[in-house]
C-alpha positions as CSV (number, residue, x, y, z in Angstrom):
1,M,-174.8,78.1,-9.0
2,T,-176.6,81.3,-8.2
3,I,-176.2,84.4,-10.4
4,T,-176.7,87.6,-8.4
5,A,-176.6,91.3,-9.3
6,T,-172.9,92.3,-8.7
7,T,-170.7,95.0,-9.9
8,D,-169.6,92.8,-12.8
9,P,-171.9,89.8,-13.3
10,A,-170.2,88.7,-16.5
11,P,-167.8,86.2,-15.0
12,A,-170.6,84.4,-13.1
13,V,-172.7,84.4,-16.3
14,R,-169.8,82.9,-18.3
15,A,-169.2,80.3,-15.6
16,W,-172.8,79.3,-15.6
17,A,-173.1,79.1,-19.3
18,D,-170.0,77.0,-19.5
19,A,-171.4,74.7,-16.9
20,V,-174.7,74.4,-18.8
21,R,-172.9,73.6,-22.0
22,R,-170.7,70.9,-20.3
23,E,-173.7,69.3,-18.7
24,A,-175.7,69.4,-22.0
25,A,-172.9,67.6,-23.8
26,G,-172.6,65.0,-21.1
27,Q,-176.3,64.4,-21.2
28,D,-176.6,64.3,-25.0
29,A,-179.1,67.1,-24.7
30,V,-180.3,69.9,-26.9
31,I,-181.6,73.0,-25.2
32,L,-184.6,74.7,-26.7
33,A,-185.8,78.1,-25.5
34,H,-189.1,79.8,-26.4
35,N,-189.0,83.4,-27.5
36,Y,-190.7,84.5,-24.2
37,Q,-187.9,83.1,-22.0
38,P,-185.5,85.3,-20.0
39,P,-182.6,86.7,-22.1
40,L,-180.0,84.6,-20.3
41,I,-181.9,81.4,-21.1
42,Q,-182.3,82.4,-24.8
43,D,-178.6,83.2,-25.0
44,V,-177.4,79.8,-23.8
45,A,-179.9,77.7,-25.8
46,D,-179.0,75.8,-28.9
47,H,-182.2,77.0,-30.6
48,V,-184.7,79.8,-29.8
49,G,-188.1,80.1,-31.4
50,D,-191.8,79.3,-31.1
51,S,-193.0,76.1,-29.6
52,L,-193.9,74.2,-32.7
53,A,-190.8,75.2,-34.6
54,L,-188.7,74.1,-31.7
55,S,-190.6,70.8,-31.4
56,R,-189.9,70.1,-35.0
57,I,-186.2,70.9,-34.5
58,A,-186.2,68.5,-31.5
59,A,-187.7,65.7,-33.6
60,D,-185.1,66.2,-36.4
61,C,-182.0,66.4,-34.2
62,D,-179.8,63.5,-33.1
63,A,-179.8,64.4,-29.4
64,G,-181.4,61.8,-27.1
65,T,-182.6,64.4,-24.5
66,I,-184.6,67.5,-25.1
67,V,-184.5,70.3,-22.5
68,F,-187.5,72.6,-23.2
69,A,-187.2,76.0,-21.6
70,G,-190.8,77.0,-21.9
71,V,-194.2,76.0,-20.5
72,H,-195.8,72.6,-20.0
73,F,-197.8,72.3,-23.2
74,M,-194.7,73.1,-25.3
75,A,-192.7,70.3,-23.7
76,E,-195.8,68.0,-24.3
77,T,-195.8,68.9,-28.0
78,A,-192.1,68.1,-28.2
79,K,-192.8,64.7,-26.7
80,L,-195.6,64.1,-29.2
81,L,-193.2,64.6,-32.1
82,S,-190.3,62.9,-30.4
83,P,-191.9,60.0,-28.5
84,G,-188.6,58.0,-28.2
85,K,-186.6,60.9,-26.6
86,R,-186.4,62.0,-23.1
87,V,-188.0,65.4,-22.6
88,L,-187.1,67.6,-19.6
89,I,-188.6,70.9,-18.5
90,P,-186.7,73.1,-16.0
91,D,-189.8,73.8,-13.9
92,A,-192.8,71.4,-14.1
93,G,-195.0,74.1,-12.6
94,A,-194.7,76.3,-15.7
95,G,-198.3,76.2,-16.9
96,C,-200.2,78.4,-19.3
97,S,-203.4,80.4,-18.6
98,L,-204.5,79.9,-22.2
99,A,-204.0,76.2,-22.3
100,D,-205.8,75.9,-19.0
101,S,-208.9,77.8,-20.3
102,I,-210.3,74.6,-21.9
103,T,-210.3,70.9,-20.9
104,A,-210.8,67.7,-22.8
105,D,-214.2,67.2,-21.2
106,Q,-215.2,70.7,-22.3
107,V,-214.2,69.8,-25.9
108,R,-216.3,66.7,-25.8
109,G,-219.3,68.6,-24.4
110,W,-218.9,71.3,-27.1
111,R,-218.8,68.6,-29.8
112,R,-222.1,67.1,-28.5
113,E,-223.7,70.6,-28.8
114,H,-222.5,70.9,-32.4
115,P,-222.6,67.4,-34.0
116,G,-220.7,67.2,-37.3
117,A,-218.5,70.3,-36.5
118,V,-214.7,70.2,-37.0
119,V,-212.7,71.0,-33.9
120,V,-209.6,73.2,-34.7
121,S,-207.3,73.7,-31.7
122,Y,-204.5,76.1,-31.3
123,V,-201.2,74.4,-30.5
124,N,-201.3,76.3,-27.2
125,T,-203.4,73.5,-25.6
126,T,-202.7,70.4,-23.6
127,A,-202.2,66.9,-25.2
128,E,-205.5,65.9,-23.8
129,V,-207.3,68.7,-25.8
130,K,-205.3,68.0,-28.9
131,A,-206.4,64.3,-28.7
132,E,-210.0,65.5,-28.8
133,S,-209.4,67.7,-31.8
134,D,-209.6,67.1,-35.5
135,I,-206.7,69.3,-36.4
136,C,-204.3,71.8,-34.7
137,C,-203.1,75.2,-35.9
138,T,-200.6,77.9,-35.2
139,S,-201.1,81.6,-35.1
140,S,-199.5,82.0,-38.4
141,N,-201.4,79.2,-40.2
142,A,-204.8,79.3,-38.4
143,V,-206.5,81.1,-41.3
144,E,-205.1,78.5,-43.7
145,V,-206.1,75.5,-41.5
146,V,-209.7,76.8,-41.1
147,A,-209.9,77.5,-44.9
148,S,-209.0,73.9,-45.5
149,V,-212.3,72.8,-43.8
150,P,-215.1,72.4,-46.2
151,A,-217.3,75.5,-46.3
152,D,-220.4,73.6,-45.3
153,R,-218.9,72.3,-42.1
154,E,-219.2,74.2,-38.8
155,V,-215.8,75.0,-37.1
156,L,-215.3,74.9,-33.3
157,F,-212.1,77.0,-32.7
158,C,-210.4,76.9,-29.4
159,P,-209.2,78.1,-27.0
160,D,-208.1,81.7,-27.9
161,Q,-211.0,84.1,-28.5
162,F,-208.8,86.8,-30.0
163,L,-207.1,84.5,-32.5
164,G,-210.5,83.0,-33.3
165,A,-212.0,86.4,-34.0
166,H,-209.0,87.2,-36.3
167,V,-209.6,83.9,-38.2
168,R,-213.3,84.7,-38.5
169,R,-212.5,88.2,-39.8
170,M,-209.9,87.0,-42.3
171,T,-211.9,84.0,-43.6
172,G,-215.3,85.8,-43.6
173,R,-216.9,82.5,-42.3
174,D,-219.8,83.0,-40.0
175,T,-220.0,79.3,-39.1
176,I,-216.9,79.5,-36.8
177,R,-217.8,79.1,-33.1
178,V,-215.0,80.5,-30.9
179,W,-214.2,79.3,-27.3
180,P,-214.0,82.3,-24.8
181,G,-210.4,81.5,-23.7
182,E,-207.4,83.9,-23.5
183,C,-203.8,84.3,-22.5
184,H,-204.0,86.6,-19.6
185,V,-200.8,88.4,-20.6
186,H,-201.9,89.1,-24.2
187,A,-205.4,90.0,-23.2
188,E,-204.1,92.7,-20.9
189,I,-202.5,94.5,-23.8
190,S,-205.5,96.7,-24.1
191,P,-206.9,98.8,-27.0
192,A,-206.6,101.9,-24.9
193,E,-203.0,101.3,-24.2
194,L,-202.3,100.5,-27.8
195,I,-204.0,103.8,-28.9
196,D,-202.0,105.8,-26.4
197,R,-198.7,104.2,-27.6
198,V,-199.5,104.8,-31.3
199,H,-200.3,108.4,-30.6
200,E,-197.1,108.9,-28.6
201,H,-195.0,107.1,-31.3
202,H,-196.8,108.2,-34.5
203,E,-193.9,107.3,-36.8
204,A,-193.5,103.7,-35.6
205,E,-194.5,100.5,-37.3
206,L,-196.7,98.2,-35.3
207,F,-196.3,94.4,-34.7
208,V,-199.4,92.9,-33.1
209,H,-199.8,89.2,-32.0
210,P,-203.2,87.9,-32.8
211,E,-203.7,86.6,-29.2
212,C,-203.7,90.3,-28.0
213,G,-206.9,92.0,-26.8
214,C,-205.9,95.0,-28.9
215,T,-205.8,93.3,-32.3
216,T,-209.2,94.6,-33.4
217,A,-208.2,98.1,-32.2
218,A,-205.0,97.9,-34.3
219,L,-206.8,97.1,-37.5
220,W,-209.5,99.8,-36.6
221,L,-206.7,102.4,-36.3
222,A,-205.3,101.4,-39.6
223,G,-208.7,101.5,-41.2
224,R,-209.3,105.1,-39.9
225,G,-205.9,106.2,-41.2
226,E,-204.5,106.9,-37.8
227,L,-201.9,104.3,-38.5
228,P,-201.1,103.6,-42.2
229,P,-202.2,100.1,-43.1
230,G,-198.7,99.3,-44.5
231,R,-197.2,99.8,-41.0
232,T,-199.7,97.7,-39.1
233,R,-199.0,94.0,-39.1
234,V,-200.7,91.1,-37.2
235,L,-198.0,88.5,-36.8
236,S,-197.0,85.3,-35.0
237,T,-193.8,85.5,-33.1
238,G,-192.0,83.8,-36.1
239,G,-193.6,86.4,-38.4
240,M,-192.4,89.2,-36.1
241,L,-188.9,87.9,-36.3
242,D,-189.0,87.7,-40.1
243,A,-190.5,91.2,-40.3
244,A,-187.9,92.6,-37.9
245,R,-185.1,91.4,-40.2
246,S,-186.5,93.3,-43.2
247,T,-187.9,96.5,-41.6
248,R,-186.3,99.8,-42.2
249,A,-188.4,101.6,-39.6
250,G,-186.6,103.6,-36.9
251,E,-189.0,102.2,-34.3
252,V,-191.4,99.3,-34.0
253,L,-194.1,99.1,-31.3
254,V,-194.5,95.4,-30.3
255,A,-197.8,94.0,-28.8
256,T,-196.8,90.6,-27.3
257,E,-195.0,89.1,-24.3
258,V,-191.9,91.2,-23.6
259,G,-189.5,88.3,-23.8
260,M,-189.8,88.6,-27.6
261,L,-188.0,91.9,-27.7
262,H,-184.7,90.2,-27.0
263,Q,-184.8,88.2,-30.2
264,L,-186.2,91.2,-32.3
265,R,-183.3,93.4,-31.0
266,R,-180.7,90.8,-31.9
267,A,-182.3,90.4,-35.4
268,N,-182.1,94.1,-36.1
269,R,-179.9,96.4,-34.1
270,A,-180.7,99.5,-36.2
271,T,-184.4,99.6,-35.2
272,R,-185.7,100.5,-31.8
273,F,-188.3,97.9,-30.5
274,T,-190.7,99.2,-27.9
275,A,-193.2,97.2,-25.9
276,V,-196.8,98.4,-26.2
277,N,-197.2,97.2,-22.6
278,P,-193.8,96.8,-20.8
279,R,-195.5,94.9,-18.0
280,A,-196.7,92.1,-20.3
281,A,-194.4,89.4,-18.8
282,C,-195.6,85.9,-18.5
283,P,-194.9,84.6,-14.9
284,F,-194.9,81.0,-16.1
285,M,-192.3,81.7,-18.7
286,K,-190.1,83.5,-16.1
287,L,-190.1,80.4,-13.9
288,T,-187.1,79.1,-15.8
289,T,-184.1,80.5,-14.0
290,P,-180.4,79.9,-14.6
291,E,-180.2,77.7,-11.5
292,K,-183.2,75.6,-12.5
293,L,-181.8,75.0,-16.0
294,L,-178.5,73.8,-14.7
295,R,-180.2,71.6,-12.1
296,C,-182.5,70.2,-14.8
297,L,-179.4,69.0,-16.7
298,R,-177.5,67.7,-13.7
299,E,-180.4,65.8,-12.1
300,G,-182.6,64.9,-15.1
301,R,-185.6,66.8,-13.8
302,D,-188.4,67.3,-14.5
303,E,-189.0,64.6,-17.1
304,L,-192.3,64.9,-19.0
305,H,-194.5,61.9,-19.9
306,V,-197.6,61.7,-22.0
307,D,-199.9,58.7,-21.9
308,E,-199.3,56.9,-25.2
309,R,-203.1,56.5,-25.9
310,I,-203.6,60.2,-25.6
311,A,-200.3,61.0,-27.5
312,A,-201.3,58.8,-30.4
313,R,-204.5,60.7,-31.0
314,A,-203.0,64.1,-30.3
315,R,-200.2,63.4,-32.7
316,V,-202.7,62.9,-35.5
317,A,-204.2,66.4,-35.0
318,V,-200.7,67.9,-35.1
319,E,-199.6,65.9,-38.1
320,R,-202.8,66.9,-40.1
321,M,-201.8,70.5,-39.6
322,I,-198.2,70.0,-40.7
323,A,-199.5,68.1,-43.8
324,I,-201.5,71.2,-44.9
325,G,-198.3,73.1,-45.7
326,R,-197.0,76.3,-44.2
327,T,-196.5,76.0,-40.5
328,G,-194.2,79.0,-40.0
329,G,-194.4,80.3,-36.5
330,G,-196.2,78.7,-33.7
331,E,-197.5,81.2,-31.2
């Protein structure tokens, strides 16, 4: 079924959504969509959120099949937490530039250079990297996870350099070594662009994802008084959604992937949410199309598998993170 731009696309969209729901029921499937997915995919999903929250929902639900509309490492994490369930991803080619910025071999080499260090890996990593890590973290609990490491232990934080810099700033620990990786979409939300938007929308609040290349600039602006500190917030995607529900601001500038705006606008229709960079769209997230989602359900493709020896070790790192406490939002 192909959805094209017509005078009135609504009937085609309804027919597609009905077909998706019928196929999901027939396959005993739950559909999970990440916050960065296209709006149509978010609207048809059973649950929308960040990757870790969705993986935990998948583990707790009764469905035998998980359809994860997201990118590859997210479906892997769902498989780690639901090893007995079938996990499908609408497009197996949906990768992640951040997850690809470090390999398991590189983690092992980094460990050899820093014997005795604790490896803390962001959940936006492959199962192989998680398997080489001591503990995982999300963007909302990264500070808490690192703070749980004894003060006399060196921390190797990977792979996101901007989130790592944020953790170092918040904890005040100078024994944190940060891997120079990045999400190319978040990295391109530049300090210069942020400053321009803030000056153009001087009454707006500001939500900034810690993966962004402009995070330091946002805090610098707040420190200079160009943006009141109370209106500048560094937040995970889950944190942005919580903040959107409670804000009374007329406008909020949002520094993250543009797919997030759909959920923010649904959460609060009285506030105008504006992208700091309207071009910040992840091409991998947009690989999930209505046609691919329906085909995935009808044909059972593409099924994701994780070698059980790797999965067992990776699961330990994820479960250690969960045991610490607050896990809030993932990315």
